[in-house]
C-alpha positions, 0 to 999 in steps of 0.5 A: 313607817313614820307616824304622823298626828294631824290633827285637823282645824276648822277649814278657818285656820287654814283659811287663816294661813293663806291669807295672812299677808292681808292681816296686820299683826295680831301683836307686837313686841314678841318676847319668847323664853330663851331657846336654850331652856328645856321646859317639862310637860306641864310646866308654864310657859309664858310669852309676852307681847303687846295687845293680847285680847281675852279671847286669844288661843295658843296653837301648837305644831309640836315635831320630834326627831326621836322615836318613843313608845309607839311614836315613830322618829321624825314625826308631828302634831298640829293642831294641838290646842294649848292649855292657856292658864293666864291671858293678860293684855301683855302677856299669855301663859300656856301649859308645855305639851305632853304626851308627845316625845322631846321636841320642838314646838311651834307656838301660834296665836289664834284669835278669830280665824287667824294665826300669827306664828309666835317663836318655838320651845323645846320640851322635854319628853313627855310619853308615859313610861310605865303604868303605876299605882296611884292613891287618891285621898280626900283631905279635910280641908277638901282637897284631894291628894293624888300620890303615886304607889310603888307597886313593889315597895308601897312606897309614896310619892305626892303627885299633886294636891288638887284644889277644893271643888275638885276631885275624882271618884270612879277613878279609870285608869286607860292604859297609854293615854297618861290621864286618870279620868272619872267622875266628880260632882256629876261632871266627868273629869280628868288629871293628866299625869303627864302635865299634872293637869286637871280637867272638868269635860263636862257631860253632866248628869253622870254617875259613874264611870268605867273603862270600856277599851284601853282609849275610851271611857264609858260614862253612866248617867240616870234619867227619867227612870233609865240608866245611859252609857256614853262612851267617851274616847281620848283620841280622835276616833269616833264614839259609839252611839249611846245605850240606855236600859231601864232602870227603876229609880230604887235600884239606881239609888242603891248603886255603889260608886264604883267604877263599873267593869266590862266583861264581853258585851257585860257591864258589872256593877254593884248594889247595896241594899237597905237590908244589909246585903249587896248584889250585882248589877248586869247591864248588857250592852246588846239589851237588857239589865238585871240583877244578879244574886244578893248576898250578905256583905258589908262591901262589893266592887266588881273587878275582871280577871282571866281564866282557863276557857272551858272549850280549851284550857290552854287559852285564857279569857276574861270572866267577871268577878266581885269583891265581896266583904263581910265581917271583916274578910274579902273574897274574890269571888267570880261571878256567871254573868252568862247564866243565873247571875250566881257566884262561882269560885273564890279566887282568893280571900283577904283581910279587911272590908274592900274599898276600891279594886283596880286590876294591872295589866301591862303585857299578856303575861301580867294580870295582878288585882289590888285591893285596898282594904279597911281593917282595925282602923288601917289601910293596906293594898293586896295584890292577888297574881291572877295568872300564877294564882299568888297573893301579897301584901304591900308594906305599910299603911296608906291614907287613900281611899282609893286606888287605880293603875294608870299609865 
């Protein structure tokens, strides 16, 4: 079955197509890149012409023949807005699109309800191929460095250095989206892994981010004594209605800046108290909020895993837990969300104080939990295989301050 991605534009755009003969050319003397050029996703594409205006936009129609990673052959995507990086009176530069198979892309100029075809370009395959581990580092120059970390060897490959004023905390990877999403300076932000493109999506007053589904990220904000969950999808599907909980300000101020974890209808957060203890915080999507068992700890980070069902041991079900660090040792401990809010079984123990946790689950037979921990001035990445119940440590030391699995 063919997969058609048709992104509808406003009626004004379609109206432009029907009466285009009634309007003069928006620009003249158009010069497109040579047809022999093949752009990689994220490459800058410059179109020259006379008469560009400051509010001009670029629209793209993407056509591909070969299928890839869920894209059926002979598909298309229309109404894709180009990411413009530079405008002058005689040129416009935009980024070659990512997220699609190798394509021939039709480039159109959009100006105040009218469209004008400019030409075509060829773009290489931009479909995310495999999940990977990424490290995010904060440099001394207020820049943020994103590296890809090999899941087996620990080898580090630089991906991008974000300029001052750009960064990502509470980093969340949505499987197959090609994005790392998160929060920075109170806004939802993201980094497009297929195009090496950073975007500030807005949605102000955000405190934390977390994965809600494979295609949506949740944002938690705080206002007037309530925590509020807003869900943003990375597709065109509608977002669910926001949910909020009354939470005292003194609790909100103690929340650890880490991605929250969704387990069933519960969101798992953590708080660090002034008395040296840490405690789980549970927000129930169906209503209600509360704190779990407080324990003496230097750090606490939520995670999710899979455990045998109590009713059917041959069936695996999702469960929540926390990486709890004390005196240089980190334990992966299950947490009883449905009962009295206490900790249960300890799954694994690794050296160091936990800084960041991410789960890698590319298929139903793989579930690995990666822990970035600091010990004796060095940072290491430990891996717990939740299905095989084995542990390993990636070779070498790492300079990142948080990790995230993304595709």
